[in-house]
C-alpha positions as CSV (number, residue, x, y, z in Angstrom):
1,M,92.5,113.2,75.5
2,D,93.8,116.5,76.8
3,V,96.6,118.8,75.4
4,V,98.5,120.0,78.5
5,G,101.1,122.0,76.6
6,R,101.8,123.3,73.1
7,K,104.8,125.2,71.8
8,V,106.7,125.7,68.4
9,V,110.2,124.5,68.9
10,K,113.3,124.0,66.8
11,T,113.7,120.2,66.9
12,R,117.0,118.6,68.5
13,A,116.3,115.2,66.8
14,A,114.4,114.0,63.7
15,H,110.7,113.6,64.2
16,V,107.7,112.0,62.2
17,C,104.9,114.6,62.0
18,F,101.8,113.3,63.8
19,G,99.5,114.9,61.1
20,C,101.0,113.9,57.7
21,G,103.5,111.2,58.7
22,R,106.5,112.7,56.9
23,K,109.8,112.7,58.5
24,F,111.5,116.0,59.5
25,E,115.3,116.3,60.1
26,R,116.8,117.8,63.3
27,G,116.7,121.6,63.3
28,T,113.2,121.8,61.8
29,M,110.6,124.2,63.4
30,M,107.6,122.1,64.5
31,E,104.8,122.4,67.0
32,R,105.3,120.1,70.0
33,S,102.2,119.1,72.0
34,C,102.2,117.4,75.3
35,V,99.2,115.3,75.6
36,F,97.8,113.3,78.5
37,D,95.5,110.2,77.5
38,G,95.8,108.2,80.6
39,T,99.5,108.5,80.2
40,P,101.6,111.5,79.0
41,W,103.0,111.5,75.5
42,T,104.3,114.0,72.9
43,C,103.6,114.6,69.3
44,Y,105.0,117.0,66.9
45,L,103.2,118.8,63.8
46,C,105.0,120.3,60.8
47,E,104.2,123.8,59.6
48,S,101.7,122.7,56.9
49,C,99.9,120.6,59.5
50,Q,99.8,123.4,62.0
51,K,98.0,125.5,59.3
52,A,95.8,122.6,58.3
53,S,94.7,122.0,62.0
54,A,93.8,125.5,62.4
55,E,91.3,125.2,59.6
56,L,89.8,121.8,60.7
57,G,86.8,121.3,63.1
58,W,86.7,119.1,66.1
59,Q,84.9,116.4,64.1
60,D,87.7,116.2,61.5
61,E,90.2,113.2,61.6
62,Y,93.7,113.9,62.5
63,G,96.7,111.5,62.0
64,F,96.2,110.1,58.5
65,G,92.7,111.5,58.0
66,D,91.4,115.0,57.0
67,L,94.4,116.8,58.5
68,R,97.0,114.8,56.3
69,E,94.8,115.5,53.1
70,R,94.8,119.2,53.9
71,A,98.4,119.5,54.8
72,L,99.5,117.8,51.8
73,E,97.2,120.3,49.7
74,I,99.1,123.1,51.6
75,E,102.4,121.7,50.8
76,S,101.7,121.1,47.1
77,A,100.4,124.7,46.7
78,K,103.8,125.8,48.2
79,M,105.7,123.8,45.8
80,D,103.6,125.0,42.9
81,G,104.4,128.5,44.0
82,K,108.0,128.0,44.1
83,E,108.0,126.4,40.6
84,K,106.2,129.5,39.3
85,L,108.7,131.7,41.0
86,H,111.7,129.8,39.3
87,A,109.8,129.8,35.9
88,D,109.4,133.6,36.3
89,D,113.3,133.9,36.8
90,H,113.8,132.3,33.5
91,D,111.5,134.5,31.5
């Protein structure tokens, strides 16, 4: 499998993230990768999966493997940070 192109785009339609499997609505910034594996196809990664993929090694599982687990950890940490910010607003 060869990645022949990669670019961060603002989506024009809803897409499912190749890494975590979550659905993202139109207008979301996602990384679009054009892949050739006998035939060309395109996949999209959300922001958390982009960060997670930068941390993973070549031997790690993409799709619903290590990438998904790490991306959901990143997403959870973001949500915890937002909750702390909102809690600080009320103090």
